[in-house]
C-alpha positions, 0 to 999 in steps of 0.5 A, a space after each residue: 500499499 502507497 501513499 502517492 502526491 498526485 498532480 496534474 497540471 497540463 491543461 487549464 486545471 491545476 488538480 493534486 490529490 493524495 492517494 493510498 492504494 489508488 485510492 484519493 483521500 483528498 483533493 483540490 483543483 481549480 481551474 481559474 485560469 492558468 495560475 499553476 505556479 502558484 497553486 499547486 504548492 499551496 494545494 499540497 501544504 492544504 492536503 497535507 494538513 488535511 490528512 494528517 500525512 507528513 512529507 515523511 509518509 508520501 512514498 513517491 510522487 506523480 505527475 501528469 507527463 503530457 502531452 499538454 500546455 508546455 507551461 502547464 507541465 514545466 510547472 508540473 514536472 519542476 514541482 514533482 521533481 523537487 519534492 521528490 529531490 528534496 524529500 529523497 522520494 521517487 519519482 512517477 510519471 502518467 500518460 494524460 490521456 490515459 489519466 484522463 481515459 480513466 476518468 471516464 471510465 471512472 465517471 461512467 461507472 459511477 453514473 456521472 457519464 450515462 451510456 447506454 452501451 459502455 463496452 462497445 465504446 471507443 473513448 477518446 480523450 482530446 487535450 487541446 493543442 490550440 486551433 482545431 489541433 488536439 492532443 489524443 489517442 484512443 482506447 477501449 472501454 477499458 482504457 487499454 490502448 487502440 493507437 499511439 499518442 498523436 497530435 492530430 488536426 480535426 476535420 470532418 474525416 478525422 477518426 473515421 474507422 473509429 466511429 459510427 453508431 455513437 461508439 467515438 466518444 470524445 472528451 476533454 478540453 479540445 473535445 468541444 471544439 470538435 463536436 461539429 465537426 465529428 457529428 456521428 461522435 458522442 461528447 461527454 464532459 469530463 475534465 482532466 483530474 488525479 482522480 485518474 491518476 491516482 489509480 494509474 501512479 498506484 500500478 506504476 508504483 507497484 511495477 517498479 515503474 519509476 524516472 530518472 528524477 535527474 533526466 526526466 522530461 515532460 512528453 511534450 509531442 510537439 516542440 515549443 515555438 517562440 514566436 516574436 510578439 506583434 504588440 510594439 512596447 515603443 
């Protein structure tokens, strides 16, 4: 049984939780802008105080590794690595799309999401990559991956092999903008959260899939491009 601090900051939601044996004990989340740098440490302190767990009690720190927002991922991973260095704890990294698919499955099992034939669905989590592009991956109803992770510019022809009879279920902060182009897909309201990351982190801990704290980097998928501002400062 492991006690794991879980962090997900790859989108506009800052989500931090403490889990034991894959079950969340306490959770803090905010979707109020992208002030993750100011929130992630505060949320961690609040969770430790609320649960009575000390930093020494934590067995590992888990972080959503991406893909997602460049800045958000940097904040979460940097904070997680700093904790691991300071506390001498191992680092776990969980794919953000895998965690998002797990949230959808949890919401269905809890009756929050109403889908008639869950066994036939193809889960398509979408993380916004700006304009009509999303980071995505297809999973079956048990959250087993059916494709690799990709950055897709969504058109009316996208995901054609997975669509039909409402079996393609899209969700995440990049899904709403795609719904009009994919009229035969089912849009559900599921957002990134450490609720999905926690059980995957527990599995990684049990299997000993720890990251090298010194060399681990987020999974950006695309290179970060610096552009010149069009605003005139002088």
